[in-house]
C-alpha positions, 0 to 999 in steps of 0.5 A: 571918099566911099560910103558903105553899109553892111546890113545883114553882113551884105556889103553895099557901096552907097556913094563914091565922091571923086575929084580930078585935076586934069587941067582945063576941062574941055568936055566935062561929060567926057571927064565924068564918064571916064572917072565914073567908069573907072570907079565901077571897074575899080569896085568890080575888081576890089569886090569880085576880081580874083585869079585862081591857079589850079594845076599850074593854069589860071582857072578863070578863062573869060569874063563870066568868071570875072563879075562886074558890078551890075547897074543895081549894085553901082553906087551914086558917083559924084565927080568934081573937077578942080578948076584950073588954068593949066592946059588940058591933059589926057583922062584915061582912068584916073579913079581906078587905082585909089578905089580899092584903098578907099574901099578898104578904109571905108570898111575899116571905119565901118567894121574896125577890121583891116582887109588886106586882100582882094577880093574884099566881098567874101572877107567881110563875113 
C-alpha cells in the first residue's frame, strides 16, 4: 500500500506499507532492511529512472543521470512479516517489482488519471 499527496502538483510519497511471507524469520532486521531498500530502489526507478537513446546510444552513462530518492524524499516504510512455520527462505529484493504498480494505483486514486509510463514524476503535471 502506498500513500501519496500532490500538493502544488508536486508528488510526495508519504507512506509505504509492505508485507512479506518468507518462511520462518531468522533475522527480522535483515528482512526489514531488504524490503525497505527495495522499496527505495523501486520508488527511485518509478519516479525518476529513464533510459534515453540518442544517435543509437544510451544518453545516460552513469549514476548521476539516474537519481535515487534522497533521505528527505524517502517515505515512512512499514514492514510486516507473515508468521510462518515453514523453513526460512532467501530474501533478495521482494518489494521492488510491486512498487511501480502500487504507486500507479495510488496516483490513480488521488488524481483519477492512469499513468502507464515510467518515470511517473513528470507525467503527474
